[in-house]
N, C-alpha and C positions, 0 to 999 in steps of 0.2 A: 353171488347174485344170478348165477346161470339159471335160465328158465323163467326168471321174474319178468313180469310185464311192466314196462316203463312207458308212460304217456307223457310226452313233452309238448306243451302248447307253443305255437309260434316257432316251429322247428324245421322249416324247410330251408333256412339259411341262417347265417350269422351265429350268434351264441346258442340259440336253440338247437341248431344242427350239430354244433360242436358237442353239446351236452348229450344229444342222442348218440353221437359217435362214440363218446367215452363210455356211456352205459352199454352200448352194443359191444364194445371191446371187453366189457366185464361179463358178457354172456347174456345180457337182457334181451328179451324180445321187445320190439319197439313199435309204438304207435306214434307216427308223425302227424302233425297238424299244422295247418297254415293256409294262407291265401296263395294259391299257385295254379297255373294252368295244368290241365291234365298231363301234358307232356313233361312239364317241369317237375310235377309231383312224382311221376313215374321215374324220371331220371334220378332224383335224389333218393327215392325209395330203393330202387334197384342198386344204386351205387353203394348205399349203406349195407344192404343185405349181402352184396357180393364181397365187400371188403371185410366184413366181420363174420360172415357165415351164420347169420341169425335171421329169424323171420321178422320182416319189417312190413308194416301196413301203413296206409295213409288215409286220413279222414279230413276233409276240408271244412269242418264245422265253422260257421260264422259265430264267433264268440260273443257277439252282441245279442244273440238270440238264445235264451235259456233252453228252448225246445231243441235247438241244434246241439247244444252242449249235452243234453240228455241223450241225443242220438250218438254222440261221440263216446260217451261212457258205455252205452249199450253195445256199440261196435267193438270196443275193447273187450268187453265181457264175453261177447260171442266169439271173438277171435282167440282170446287167451285165457278166458275164465275169470277175468277181473283185472283191475289196476292195482299192482303192488307198489309201484313207485310213480308218484305224480309230481311233475315239475311244472309249475305255473310260470311260464316265461313270456307268453305273448304280451305285447305292449303296443300302444299307439302314442304318438307324441305330437303336440301342436305348440306353436310359438306365437304368442300375442299377449299384450297387456290385458289385464282382466276386463277393462271397460270395452275392449274391442274383441274379446274372446267369443267366437261363435257358440251359441247354445248347443248346436248339434255336435260340435267338437267336444264340448264339455261332457255331453251325454255319452258320446262314443268312448271317451277315455274312462269314465266311470264304469261303463259296461265291460270293456275289454281288460282294463288294468286292475279292476277291483272286483266287480260283481262276478266276472267269469271265474275268478279264484274261489269265491264263495260257492258257486254252483258246482264246479268240478269236485271240490272237497265234499260238499254235501252229498253228491251222488256216488263218489268213489269210496267214501269212508265206510258205509255199511258192509261192503265186500271185504275191506281190509279187516274190519272187526270180526267178520265171520271166519276169515282165514287166519286171524291171530297175528298179523304182521302187516306193516306198511311204512312207507316213507313219503312224507310230503315236504317238498321244497318250494318255497315261494321266492320269486326274484324281486328283491327290493332294490335299493339304489343308495348311493351317497346322498341323494336328494331326499332320502328318508330322514336324514339327520340335519341337513343344511338346506336353506331355501335359495332360490335363484329367481331373478325377475323374468317375467314373460313366459313362465312355464307353470302356470297355476294348476293345470290338470295333472301334470306329471308329479309335481311336489306333493300335491294333495293325495293322489292315489298311492304313491309309493310310501308316504308316511302312514297311511291307513293300513297298508299291507303288514306293517309291524304289529299293530293291534290285532289284526286278524290271525296272524301267525301265533301270537301268544295265547289268544283265546282257544285256538284249536289245540295247542300243546297242552293246555290245562284240561280240556275235555277228553284228551286221549292219554293223560298221565296215568301211569300204572299199567299200561298195556305195552305191547311190542310195536306200537305205532308212534312215530316221532314226527314232529313238524318244526321246521327251521326256515330261516330266511337268509339269503345271501345278498349282500349290498355291494355290487361292483362299482368301481370308478369308471373311467372312460375306456371303453373297449373299442378295438378297430372293427366294428361291425359295419355292414353296408349302410345302415341308417345313420350312424354317427359320421362315417366318412362322407356321406352325401350332405349332411348338415354342415360339416366343416367346409365343403366345397361351396355351399351356398354363402356362408359367412365370407369366404375369400372373394367371391364375386361382389358381394355387397360392399366390401371394404376396399376393393380394387387391389388386392394383394394375391400372392400365390397361395395355392392350397397348402403347400409345405409350410409357409410362414404362418398361415392361419392356424395350422395344427400345432406348430411350436408355441405360438402365443397362448393358445388355449391350454395346452398341457402345462406350460410353465406357470400359468396363473393359478392352477388348481392342484396338480399332483406334484408333490415335492420332488419326485424323481424325474419329472418332465418326460415321462414315457407312457405309452399306452399300457394298460393292464393286459397281459396275455390272456386270450380267451381260454387257453388250456388250463390256466390257473383256476378259473371259475369252474370249469367242467370237472377238473380233478377234485376240487373240494366237494362238489356235489356227489361225485362217485364215492368219496370217503364217507360222507354223511348217510349214504344209502347202504354202506357196507356193514359187516358184522361187528366191527369194533366201535360203532357210534351209538349203540344203545345207551340211553341215559342222557344223550345230548339232544335236548329238545327245548323248544321255546326260545331259542337263541337267534341272534342276528350276527352274521359273520361278515365284516367288511373285507373286501378284496379291492383296495382302493389306492395302493401305493403310498399310504400315509395321509391322504387327503383330509380325513376327518379327525386327525390328531393335531392339526395346526390351527 
């Protein structure tokens, strides 16, 4: 994968940053994207470039705006000649029962979690076809398979990602372009750790207890899924031995969806 351009949305921290790091370790040139101050963006960009000795760029496109997504793809094309590997990782989460769910939060989730994936693929795919190679990875979730209360936006958009992935795989079948989805369980990302801290405050228990309770209720092993496991699977799916693996959804959930 040395010299390939990998664009990872939502990649200034957490899972996205780990994916960027793993692909950089494989020799990819990286386009980071996310919401970050200029100082924070430069810090993570330079850190990744220095650690892996690859060219790393940052573009802070607001993924709720199609015109900014178009700017992001143009930026990658100008920098590296086009997007070879596209990882749609960016996500927003809201928590409320449907009758209290803010309309603006619903619209934001549709835009970031679902429509942004449509737009990035729509805009990156012509270049992949022209170059005769591409890898598209969409981040789904265990909630693509099972529902949960008070998360109508997340369940809906992550379920829709599966249909989008399969449709793209069919449209690219017979080419050297593949499209797959990854469905992680609970990862120790900043967003999830923050949510567990909120649950702990609401229930008047320690964060450690809230974490144990949540994991015990969902993942048979009672442990977080290592972020490195997800990043490693993505690296494999982008590698030379994964051709023919397309249109699939790969759970990395500690057995959550088999019980």
